[in-house]
MIPA-580832 format. One line per field, with one value per residue (C-alpha): residue in one letter; residue number from 1; y, z, x. Coordinates in Angstrom, 1 decimal. Layout:
<pts>
r = (A / ...) $
k = (NUM / ...) $
north = (Y / ...) $
up = (Z / ...) $
east = (X / ...) $
</pts>
This chain:
<pts>
r = (M / I / K / Q / S / I / F / A / F / T / L / L / I / T / L / G / F / F / S / F / T / V / Y / R / L / A / G / F / L / K / L / T / R / P / A / F / P / V / T / D / I / G / K / R / L / R / I / T / A / E / V / A / F / G / Q / T / K / I / F / R / R / P / V / T / G / L / L / H / A / L / V / F / W / G / F / L / V / I / L / F / G / S / I / E / M / I / I / D / G / L / S / G / T / D / R / A / L / K / F / L / G / P / V / Y / N / V / I / I / A / S / G / D / V / F / A / L / I / V / A / L / A / I / S / V / F / L / A / R / R / L / F / F / H / I / K / R / F / E / G / I / E / M / K / H / V / S / H / M / D / A / N / I / A / L / T / L / I / L / L / L / M / L / S / L / L / G / M / N / T / S / Y / M / T / I / V / R / Q / S / G / A / D / P / T / G / V / Y / P / V / S / T / L / I / S / G / W / I / G / S / S / G / L / D / G / L / H / F / W / Y / E / F / F / W / W / T / H / I / L / L / I / F / Y / L / S / I / F / Y / P / I / P / S / I / S / M / F / L / C / R / S / P / M / F / S / F / E / A / R / S / A / W / K / T / Y / Q / H / G) $
k = (1 / 2 / 3 / 4 / 5 / 6 / 7 / 8 / 9 / 10 / 11 / 12 / 13 / 14 / 15 / 16 / 17 / 18 / 19 / 20 / 21 / 22 / 23 / 24 / 25 / 26 / 27 / 28 / 29 / 30 / 31 / 32 / 33 / 34 / 35 / 36 / 37 / 38 / 39 / 40 / 41 / 42 / 43 / 44 / 45 / 46 / 47 / 48 / 49 / 50 / 51 / 52 / 53 / 54 / 55 / 56 / 57 / 58 / 59 / 60 / 61 / 62 / 63 / 64 / 65 / 66 / 67 / 68 / 69 / 70 / 71 / 72 / 73 / 74 / 75 / 76 / 77 / 78 / 79 / 80 / 81 / 82 / 83 / 84 / 85 / 86 / 87 / 88 / 89 / 90 / 91 / 92 / 93 / 94 / 95 / 96 / 97 / 98 / 99 / 100 / 101 / 102 / 103 / 104 / 105 / 106 / 107 / 108 / 109 / 110 / 111 / 112 / 113 / 114 / 115 / 116 / 117 / 118 / 119 / 120 / 121 / 122 / 123 / 124 / 125 / 126 / 127 / 128 / 129 / 130 / 131 / 132 / 133 / 134 / 135 / 136 / 137 / 138 / 139 / 140 / 141 / 142 / 143 / 144 / 145 / 146 / 147 / 148 / 149 / 150 / 151 / 152 / 153 / 154 / 155 / 156 / 157 / 158 / 159 / 160 / 161 / 162 / 163 / 164 / 165 / 166 / 167 / 168 / 169 / 170 / 171 / 172 / 173 / 174 / 175 / 176 / 177 / 178 / 179 / 180 / 181 / 182 / 183 / 184 / 185 / 186 / 187 / 188 / 189 / 190 / 191 / 192 / 193 / 194 / 195 / 196 / 197 / 198 / 199 / 200 / 201 / 202 / 203 / 204 / 205 / 206 / 207 / 208 / 209 / 210 / 211 / 212 / 213 / 214 / 215 / 216 / 217 / 218 / 219 / 220 / 221 / 222 / 223 / 224 / 225 / 226 / 227 / 228 / 229 / 230 / 231 / 232 / 233 / 234 / 235 / 236 / 237 / 238 / 239 / 240 / 241 / 242 / 243 / 244 / 245 / 246 / 247 / 248 / 249 / 250 / 251 / 252 / 253 / 254 / 255) $
north = (-2.9 / -2.2 / 1.0 / 2.1 / 1.4 / 3.3 / 6.2 / 6.3 / 6.3 / 9.2 / 11.2 / 10.7 / 12.0 / 15.0 / 15.9 / 15.7 / 18.1 / 20.4 / 20.5 / 21.5 / 24.3 / 25.6 / 25.4 / 27.3 / 30.1 / 30.3 / 30.8 / 33.8 / 35.3 / 35.1 / 37.5 / 40.3 / 43.1 / 42.6 / 42.9 / 45.9 / 45.5 / 43.7 / 45.8 / 46.3 / 42.6 / 43.0 / 45.3 / 43.0 / 40.0 / 42.1 / 43.1 / 39.4 / 38.3 / 41.0 / 40.8 / 37.1 / 35.4 / 37.9 / 38.8 / 42.4 / 43.9 / 42.1 / 43.3 / 46.6 / 44.8 / 43.5 / 40.8 / 39.4 / 40.0 / 37.9 / 35.1 / 35.2 / 35.1 / 32.2 / 30.3 / 31.0 / 30.1 / 27.0 / 25.8 / 26.3 / 24.1 / 21.5 / 21.2 / 19.2 / 16.5 / 16.5 / 15.8 / 13.0 / 11.5 / 11.4 / 9.7 / 7.2 / 6.6 / 5.8 / 3.8 / 2.1 / 3.5 / 4.9 / 8.5 / 8.4 / 11.7 / 10.6 / 10.4 / 14.1 / 13.5 / 16.6 / 18.8 / 16.3 / 16.5 / 20.3 / 20.4 / 17.7 / 19.4 / 22.7 / 21.2 / 19.6 / 22.9 / 24.8 / 22.3 / 23.5 / 27.1 / 27.1 / 25.2 / 27.8 / 30.7 / 29.1 / 28.7 / 32.4 / 33.3 / 31.1 / 32.6 / 36.1 / 35.2 / 33.2 / 35.1 / 38.6 / 41.4 / 42.4 / 45.4 / 44.4 / 41.0 / 42.6 / 44.9 / 44.8 / 43.2 / 40.2 / 37.8 / 34.8 / 32.4 / 34.2 / 33.7 / 30.1 / 29.5 / 31.1 / 29.2 / 25.9 / 26.6 / 27.5 / 24.4 / 22.2 / 23.7 / 23.2 / 19.6 / 19.3 / 20.5 / 18.3 / 15.3 / 16.0 / 16.2 / 13.1 / 11.2 / 12.3 / 11.6 / 8.1 / 7.5 / 8.7 / 6.6 / 3.5 / 4.2 / 4.7 / 1.6 / -0.6 / 0.7 / 1.7 / 4.8 / 7.5 / 8.9 / 12.6 / 15.0 / 15.7 / 18.1 / 18.8 / 15.3 / 13.8 / 15.9 / 14.9 / 11.2 / 11.4 / 12.1 / 8.9 / 5.8 / 2.3 / 1.1 / -1.8 / -1.4 / -2.6 / 0.2 / 2.7 / 1.5 / 1.9 / 5.5 / 6.3 / 5.1 / 6.9 / 10.2 / 9.6 / 9.1 / 12.0 / 14.3 / 13.4 / 13.4 / 16.8 / 18.1 / 16.7 / 18.2 / 21.6 / 21.5 / 20.8 / 22.9 / 25.6 / 26.3 / 29.8 / 29.2 / 26.1 / 26.2 / 26.6 / 30.2 / 30.6 / 29.5 / 32.0 / 35.1 / 35.1 / 35.6 / 38.2 / 40.5 / 40.0 / 41.0 / 43.8 / 47.3 / 49.6 / 51.9 / 49.3 / 49.1 / 52.2 / 50.5 / 47.9 / 50.6 / 53.2 / 51.3) $
up = (173.5 / 170.1 / 171.4 / 172.7 / 169.3 / 167.4 / 169.8 / 169.7 / 165.9 / 165.7 / 168.3 / 166.3 / 163.2 / 165.1 / 166.6 / 163.2 / 161.6 / 164.6 / 164.5 / 160.9 / 161.7 / 164.4 / 162.1 / 159.4 / 161.8 / 163.1 / 159.5 / 159.2 / 162.4 / 160.8 / 158.1 / 160.7 / 161.7 / 164.6 / 167.9 / 170.3 / 173.7 / 176.2 / 179.4 / 182.3 / 182.8 / 185.9 / 184.1 / 181.1 / 183.3 / 184.9 / 181.6 / 180.5 / 183.6 / 183.1 / 179.4 / 178.5 / 181.7 / 183.0 / 179.5 / 180.7 / 177.3 / 175.9 / 178.7 / 176.8 / 175.5 / 178.9 / 177.6 / 174.7 / 176.5 / 179.4 / 177.1 / 175.3 / 178.6 / 179.9 / 176.7 / 177.2 / 180.9 / 180.1 / 177.7 / 180.3 / 182.8 / 180.3 / 179.2 / 182.3 / 181.3 / 177.8 / 179.2 / 181.3 / 178.2 / 176.4 / 179.3 / 179.5 / 175.8 / 175.7 / 178.9 / 179.0 / 182.4 / 183.5 / 184.9 / 185.6 / 187.5 / 190.1 / 192.7 / 193.1 / 195.3 / 196.3 / 193.7 / 191.0 / 192.1 / 191.9 / 188.5 / 187.0 / 188.5 / 187.0 / 183.6 / 183.7 / 184.5 / 182.0 / 179.2 / 179.6 / 179.9 / 176.8 / 174.8 / 175.7 / 174.9 / 171.5 / 170.7 / 171.3 / 169.1 / 166.3 / 166.6 / 166.4 / 163.2 / 161.5 / 162.5 / 163.5 / 161.4 / 163.5 / 161.9 / 162.6 / 161.0 / 157.7 / 156.8 / 153.3 / 154.7 / 155.9 / 153.0 / 152.7 / 153.4 / 156.6 / 157.8 / 156.8 / 158.6 / 161.8 / 161.7 / 161.2 / 164.1 / 166.4 / 165.4 / 166.1 / 169.5 / 170.2 / 169.3 / 171.5 / 174.5 / 173.7 / 173.3 / 176.7 / 178.3 / 176.5 / 177.7 / 181.3 / 181.3 / 179.9 / 182.6 / 185.4 / 184.0 / 184.0 / 187.5 / 188.7 / 187.1 / 188.2 / 191.8 / 191.7 / 193.2 / 190.6 / 190.2 / 190.2 / 190.6 / 187.6 / 188.7 / 185.3 / 183.9 / 187.1 / 186.6 / 183.0 / 183.9 / 186.3 / 183.3 / 181.5 / 182.3 / 182.7 / 179.8 / 179.0 / 180.2 / 176.9 / 175.1 / 177.7 / 177.2 / 173.5 / 173.9 / 176.3 / 173.9 / 171.0 / 172.9 / 174.2 / 170.7 / 169.2 / 171.9 / 171.6 / 167.7 / 167.7 / 170.0 / 167.6 / 164.6 / 166.1 / 167.1 / 163.5 / 161.4 / 163.9 / 166.2 / 166.9 / 168.3 / 170.1 / 173.4 / 171.7 / 171.1 / 174.8 / 174.1 / 171.3 / 172.7 / 176.2 / 175.1 / 172.6 / 175.4 / 177.3 / 174.4 / 172.8 / 172.4 / 175.4 / 173.1 / 172.8 / 176.6 / 176.7 / 174.4 / 177.2 / 179.9 / 178.3 / 175.5) $
east = (37.8 / 36.1 / 34.6 / 38.0 / 39.7 / 37.0 / 37.2 / 41.0 / 40.9 / 38.4 / 40.3 / 43.5 / 41.8 / 40.4 / 43.8 / 45.3 / 42.8 / 42.9 / 46.7 / 46.5 / 44.1 / 46.4 / 49.4 / 47.5 / 46.5 / 50.0 / 51.1 / 48.8 / 50.3 / 53.8 / 52.6 / 51.8 / 54.1 / 56.6 / 54.9 / 55.2 / 56.9 / 54.7 / 54.6 / 52.2 / 51.7 / 49.5 / 47.1 / 47.0 / 46.1 / 43.4 / 41.9 / 42.1 / 40.2 / 37.5 / 37.0 / 37.8 / 36.7 / 34.1 / 32.8 / 32.3 / 32.6 / 29.6 / 27.3 / 26.9 / 23.7 / 22.3 / 20.0 / 21.9 / 25.1 / 24.0 / 22.9 / 26.3 / 28.1 / 26.1 / 26.9 / 30.6 / 30.6 / 28.6 / 31.2 / 33.9 / 31.9 / 31.0 / 34.6 / 35.2 / 32.8 / 34.3 / 37.7 / 36.3 / 34.6 / 37.9 / 39.6 / 36.7 / 36.7 / 40.5 / 40.7 / 37.3 / 36.5 / 33.2 / 33.3 / 37.0 / 37.1 / 34.6 / 37.4 / 37.1 / 34.1 / 32.1 / 34.0 / 33.0 / 29.3 / 29.3 / 31.0 / 28.7 / 25.6 / 26.7 / 27.3 / 23.8 / 22.2 / 24.3 / 23.4 / 19.8 / 20.7 / 23.0 / 20.3 / 17.7 / 20.1 / 21.1 / 17.4 / 16.9 / 19.9 / 18.6 / 15.1 / 16.5 / 18.4 / 15.6 / 12.4 / 13.4 / 14.9 / 17.8 / 19.5 / 23.1 / 22.5 / 21.2 / 24.1 / 25.6 / 28.7 / 26.6 / 26.6 / 24.3 / 27.2 / 27.9 / 24.3 / 24.4 / 27.6 / 26.3 / 23.1 / 24.9 / 27.3 / 24.4 / 22.4 / 25.4 / 25.9 / 22.2 / 22.5 / 25.6 / 23.6 / 20.6 / 22.8 / 24.4 / 21.0 / 19.9 / 23.0 / 22.5 / 18.8 / 19.4 / 22.0 / 19.7 / 16.8 / 19.1 / 20.2 / 16.6 / 15.2 / 18.2 / 18.1 / 21.8 / 23.4 / 24.2 / 27.8 / 27.5 / 24.5 / 22.2 / 19.4 / 17.9 / 18.3 / 16.9 / 13.8 / 13.4 / 14.0 / 11.1 / 8.8 / 9.9 / 7.9 / 9.4 / 11.4 / 13.7 / 17.2 / 18.6 / 16.8 / 18.0 / 21.6 / 21.2 / 20.1 / 22.8 / 25.4 / 23.7 / 23.8 / 27.3 / 28.7 / 26.6 / 27.9 / 31.6 / 31.5 / 29.9 / 32.7 / 35.3 / 33.4 / 33.2 / 36.9 / 37.8 / 35.4 / 34.2 / 37.2 / 36.0 / 32.5 / 33.7 / 35.5 / 38.8 / 37.8 / 38.7 / 42.2 / 42.5 / 40.8 / 42.2 / 45.8 / 44.6 / 43.4 / 46.6 / 48.8 / 46.8 / 48.3 / 47.6 / 45.7 / 43.0 / 42.5 / 40.3 / 37.8 / 37.1 / 37.1 / 34.9 / 33.0) $
</pts>
């Protein structure tokens, strides 16, 4: 019950700050000119699916584009687990969405794999920014604070993925040592768990709780202070493609 109360309190604070951020951004939108008529709904939805969901625009740079797309898709998959953690944190349940059966297994397995993929991709992005002189990162418009902000955001996302893998690995190690059947499928974490020798269950439960709280608090922090690189960017950018002026469509079609 104490855990639920602490979680509910932190969630309430997060929602309050996030609501303020949304309110502030909505205020900026009120300063813009009146919108143009929204027509060609079908074409707008198709462009939204291609550019926002499919990330086609970013594939102009094949390697970095693929990494960016994998990070984006990874966030979408991992969002499922984040929602489940919120339900569990409020209700005191354990893996509340397990009733979905095979669908649950597929989503959880995908999230476990994507956690590793996103962690590797973010590591590449950080290495490019810290150790390589990329021309577009060194323009006069790129101030020091911008570099710091990007590096902090990438580091937080990396920690988010590592905490997820740590949580899943701790869970699979607990399951393996206690002889219980796991809920969900964790291909990457099962492999990592196999490298861990026998350990006390009390210690494993401690690390599971540590990674659980680290992961959910990082989600809350990113939602408040970094709403653009967090998954909420999906909620902002997808409608943007749907309601852009038609003159901008050729940009997505022809580069």
